[in-house]
C-alpha positions in Angstrom: 23.2 -7.4 -4.1 22.6 -9.6 -7.2 19.5 -10.6 -9.4 18.6 -13.4 -11.0 17.8 -13.4 -14.4 14.1 -12.7 -15.6 14.1 -16.3 -17.2 15.2 -18.0 -13.9 12.2 -15.5 -12.1 9.7 -17.1 -14.8 10.7 -20.1 -14.1 9.5 -20.1 -10.7 5.9 -18.8 -11.5 3.4 -20.4 -9.3 6.4 -21.5 -6.7 5.7 -21.0 -3.1 9.0 -19.9 -1.4 9.9 -19.3 1.9 10.5 -14.9 2.6 14.2 -15.9 3.3 14.6 -18.3 0.2 13.4 -15.3 -1.9 15.5 -13.0 -0.3 18.8 -15.5 -0.9 17.8 -15.1 -5.0 19.1 -11.4 -4.7 21.7 -12.5 -1.8 20.5 -10.4 0.9 18.8 -10.8 4.3 16.8 -7.9 4.9 14.7 -5.7 3.3 15.7 -2.2 3.2 14.0 0.4 1.0 16.4 0.2 -1.8 16.6 -3.7 -1.7 12.7 -3.8 -2.3 12.4 -1.2 -5.0 14.9 -3.4 -7.1 13.4 -6.6 -6.3 10.0 -5.3 -7.1 11.2 -3.9 -10.7 12.9 -7.3 -11.1 9.9 -8.9 -10.4 7.9 -6.7 -12.5 10.3 -7.1 -15.5 9.5 -11.0 -15.0 5.6 -9.9 -15.1 5.3 -11.2 -11.5 4.4 -10.1 -7.6 4.1 -12.1 -4.8 1.2 -13.3 -2.4 1.5 -11.9 0.3 3.4 -9.0 -0.5 7.2 -9.9 0.5 7.8 -6.3 1.4 5.5 -6.2 4.6 4.8 -9.8 5.3 6.2 -11.5 8.6 9.8 -12.8 8.5 8.6 -16.4 8.5 6.2 -15.9 6.1 5.6 -17.9 2.4 5.3 -16.3 -0.4 3.9 -17.3 -3.8 5.1 -16.1 -7.0 2.1 -15.2 -9.1 1.6 -13.3 -12.5 1.0 -9.6 -11.7 -2.5 -9.7 -13.2 -3.7 -12.3 -11.2 -3.3 -10.0 -8.0 -6.3 -8.4 -9.4 -8.5 -11.5 -9.1 -6.9 -13.2 -5.9 -6.2 -11.3 -2.5 -4.3 -12.4 0.0 -6.6 -13.5 2.8 -7.0 -10.8 5.6 -8.7 -10.6 9.1 -9.6 -7.3 9.7 -9.3 -7.9 13.6 -5.4 -9.0 13.1 -3.6 -5.7 13.2 -1.3 -5.4 10.4 2.3 -4.8 11.4 4.0 -2.7 8.6 7.4 -3.1 10.4 8.0 -6.7 10.6 11.1 -8.3 12.3 14.3 -7.8 10.2 13.0 -4.9 8.1 14.5 -2.1 10.2 17.5 -0.5 7.9 20.8 -2.4 8.2 22.8 -0.1 6.3 22.5 3.7 5.4 24.5 4.9 2.3 26.4 8.1 2.0 23.9 9.5 -0.8 20.8 8.8 1.3 21.9 11.9 3.5 20.1 15.0 2.1 23.0 17.2 2.3 25.3 14.9 0.1 22.9 15.7 -3.1 21.6 18.9 -2.5 24.4 20.6 -4.3 26.9 23.0 -2.3 28.6 26.6 -1.9 32.1 26.5 -3.7 34.3 29.0 -5.5 36.5 28.4 -8.6 40.0 28.3 -8.7 40.5 31.7 -9.8 38.9 33.2 -6.7 40.0 35.7 -4.1 40.9 34.4 -0.9 38.5 37.1 0.7 35.8 35.5 -1.7 35.8 32.3 0.2 36.3 33.7 3.6 33.3 35.9 3.4 31.3 32.8 2.1 32.1 31.1 5.1 31.4 33.7 7.5 28.1 34.8 5.9 26.7 31.6 5.7 28.4 30.1 8.9 30.3 27.3 6.9 33.6 25.9 8.5 35.1 24.8 4.7 34.3 25.6 1.5 35.8 23.7 -1.4 37.6 24.9 -4.4 36.0 23.2 -7.5 36.1 23.6 -11.3 32.8 23.0 -13.3 31.8 21.1 -10.2 33.8 17.7 -11.1 37.5 18.9 -10.4 38.2 19.1 -7.2 41.6 21.5 -6.4 41.3 21.8 -2.8 39.2 23.0 0.4 39.5 26.2 2.2 38.9 25.7 5.8 39.3 27.7 9.0 42.5 25.6 9.9 43.9 25.9 6.8 43.5 29.5 6.9 45.7 29.5 10.4 48.3 27.3 8.9 48.8 29.5 6.2 49.3 32.5 8.2 51.5 30.4 10.9 53.8 29.6 8.3 53.9 33.2 7.0 52.8 32.3 3.3 51.8 35.1 0.8 47.1 35.0 1.5 46.2 33.6 -1.1 43.4 31.0 -2.4 45.7 28.5 -3.1 48.1 29.0 0.1 45.2 28.7 2.0 43.6 25.4 0.5 43.7 22.0 2.2 45.2 20.0 -0.9 46.0 16.6 0.4 44.2 13.8 1.9 41.1 15.6 0.6 37.7 13.7 2.2 36.0 12.7 -1.0 33.4 9.8 -0.9 31.3 8.3 -3.8 27.6 8.6 -2.8 27.4 4.8 -3.1 29.7 4.7 -0.1 28.4 2.9 3.0 27.9 5.7 5.7 30.0 4.1 8.7 32.8 3.4 6.4 33.2 7.2 6.0 33.1 8.1 9.8 36.6 7.7 10.7 37.7 10.6 8.1 34.4 12.4 8.9 35.7 12.5 12.7 39.2 13.4 11.6 38.3 16.3 9.3 34.6 17.2 10.4 33.1 16.9 6.9 33.7 14.6 4.0 32.9 15.6 0.4 30.5 13.3 -1.8 30.6 12.4 -5.5 27.5 11.6 -7.3 27.6 8.9 -9.9 27.7 11.6 -12.6 31.3 12.7 -11.3 30.0 15.7 -9.8 30.5 16.9 -6.7 26.9 16.9 -5.4 27.0 17.9 -1.6 29.1 18.1 1.8 28.0 15.9 4.9 29.4 17.3 8.1 30.4 15.9 11.6 27.7 18.2 12.8 25.1 16.9 10.9 25.9 13.3 11.9 25.4 14.0 15.6 22.2 16.0 15.0 21.1 13.0 12.5 22.2 10.8 15.2 20.4 12.5 18.2 17.1 12.3 15.7 17.0 9.0 14.4 19.0 6.6 16.7 17.4 7.9 20.3 14.1 6.3 19.2 15.3 3.4 17.9 16.9 2.9 21.1 13.8 3.6 23.1 12.1 1.1 20.8 14.5 -1.5 21.4 14.5 -0.7 25.3 10.5 -0.8 25.1 10.2 -4.4 23.4 12.8 -5.7 25.5 10.9 -4.7 28.5 7.7 -6.1 27.1 9.1 -9.3 26.2 10.5 -9.4 29.9 7.5 -8.6 31.1 5.2 -10.4 29.2 7.4 -13.8 29.1 7.8 -14.0 33.1 3.8 -13.6 33.8 1.7 -15.2 30.6 1.9 -19.1 29.7 2.9 -20.5 26.3 -1.2 -21.0 25.8 -1.7 -17.1 26.2 0.9 -16.3 23.6 0.0 -19.5 21.4 -3.8 -18.2 21.2 -2.4 -14.7 19.7 0.1 -16.7 17.1 -2.7 -19.1 16.1 -4.1 -15.9 14.2 -1.8 -15.8 12.0 1.0 -18.2 12.0 1.2 -22.0 10.7 1.0 -24.3 13.3 4.5 -24.8 13.0 5.1 -21.4 14.1 3.1 -21.2 17.0 6.2 -21.6 19.5 4.3 -19.8 22.4 7.6 -17.7 23.0 7.1 -13.8 23.5 10.2 -13.1 21.8 8.7 -14.7 18.5 5.7 -12.1 18.9 5.4 -9.3 16.5 4.4 -5.8 18.2 1.0 -6.2 17.1 0.7 -9.4 19.1 1.4 -7.4 22.2 -1.9 -5.3 21.8 -3.9 -8.7 21.1 -2.4 -9.9 24.1 -3.9 -7.1 26.5 -6.6 -5.5 24.5 -9.9 -6.5 26.0 -11.8 -4.3 23.6 -10.7 -6.3 20.5 -13.2 -7.4 17.9 -12.6 -11.2 18.6 -14.4 -12.4 21.3 -12.3 -15.1 22.3 -9.0 -13.3 22.2 -10.5 -10.1 24.3 -11.6 -12.9 27.0 -8.1 -14.2 27.0 -6.7 -10.7 27.0 -9.1 -10.0 30.4 -7.3 -12.8 31.8 -3.8 -12.2 30.5 -4.3 -8.7 32.1 -4.7 -9.8 35.8 -2.0 -12.3 35.4 0.3 -9.4 35.1 -0.7 -8.8 38.3 -0.9 -4.8 38.4 -4.6 -3.8 39.4 -3.6 0.0 40.2 -2.2 0.1 36.5 -5.0 1.8 34.0 -5.7 -1.0 31.4 -7.5 1.2 29.0 -4.5 4.2 28.9 -1.8 1.5 29.0 -3.3 -0.4 25.9 -3.8 3.0 24.1 -0.4 4.3 25.0 0.8 0.7 23.7 -0.8 1.3 20.2 0.5 4.6 20.0 4.1 2.9 20.4 3.3 0.5 17.4 2.0 3.3 15.3 5.3 5.4 16.2 7.5 2.2 15.5 6.0 1.7 12.0 6.7 5.5 11.4 10.1 5.3 11.9 11.3 1.9 9.8 13.9 4.3 7.8 16.0 6.9 8.7 13.9 10.3 8.1 15.8 13.5 7.8 12.8 15.1 10.0 13.1 14.1 13.7 10.0 13.0 15.6 7.7 15.5 16.5 7.9 16.3 20.4 5.2 14.5 21.6 6.2 11.2 20.0 9.0 11.4 21.7 7.4 12.0 25.0 5.3 9.0 24.1 8.1 6.5 24.2 10.0 8.0 26.6 6.9 7.9 29.1 6.2 4.5 27.9 9.9 3.2 28.4 9.4 4.8 32.1 6.1 3.3 32.8 7.4 -0.2 31.8 10.4 -0.1 33.9 8.2 0.6 36.8 6.3 -2.8 35.7 9.5 -5.0 35.3 11.0 -3.9 38.6 
């Protein structure tokens, strides 16, 4: 990403921009954690912030650049009846850097070049490693001992030394700022990649097993959420008219953004379409009519709306690739709700 100069930002004080125009100043299109942090730092250096907050406002929103002090006196309008959507469209991560994986930066076990081969193999067996680097001062990589390279040493009848047991060519070493997906071919081929931090030190190791585990823990919820939203749009779009959708969009959209299309709704809007217990009387009455229009009288509405709200809460929690997997009860909720929607759409 690029950054506008402080002078360029100060020149925009008081200006109102579309969110996409603000992002374009930094040569980015989506809001990721690192990008949001750098944009906030850049704006703060110019004594500015945005109203509403650019990091959480809807994708189609417009933001005004104001002095930081103004935020204590001027607050954006908030309607407590309108559910916030901390994960607006386009805010999901589009890129994952190698250094964002915990194992890439926590350090690693290694042996010095003068060590005995038995020292390396003992550590590999004891810790359950498939490889161990041979490193001087955590900066100079001499090679990597792997079970495969040890087998190759014996096959060739070489003397059983650490140097003969090392893989020394085509070592998979990547900078921590590399895109994870650019490293995947090497990771699949070698089973691991070593990570070098910005200080030049070997900072960690990422293994094939870790990526498989992480994919299982993080990608499955994303796919389930994608299926849930697709099914909701198909079901609601087929049963509800544009007037019902516009009634919800009128609560938090500019007139030109009230398209009447289900695909333009945020996830919280789905709740507003169906929740008969919401505080806005007019929307609650419309929600009653919307529920009837869905044509599922045997489906318990209270439980369905409750689970829809649960899915919204889970969705807002997994905006980024967290190391820990979702709790089992959250995965059950996503899986069960997706199954329920499949039945509704049939």
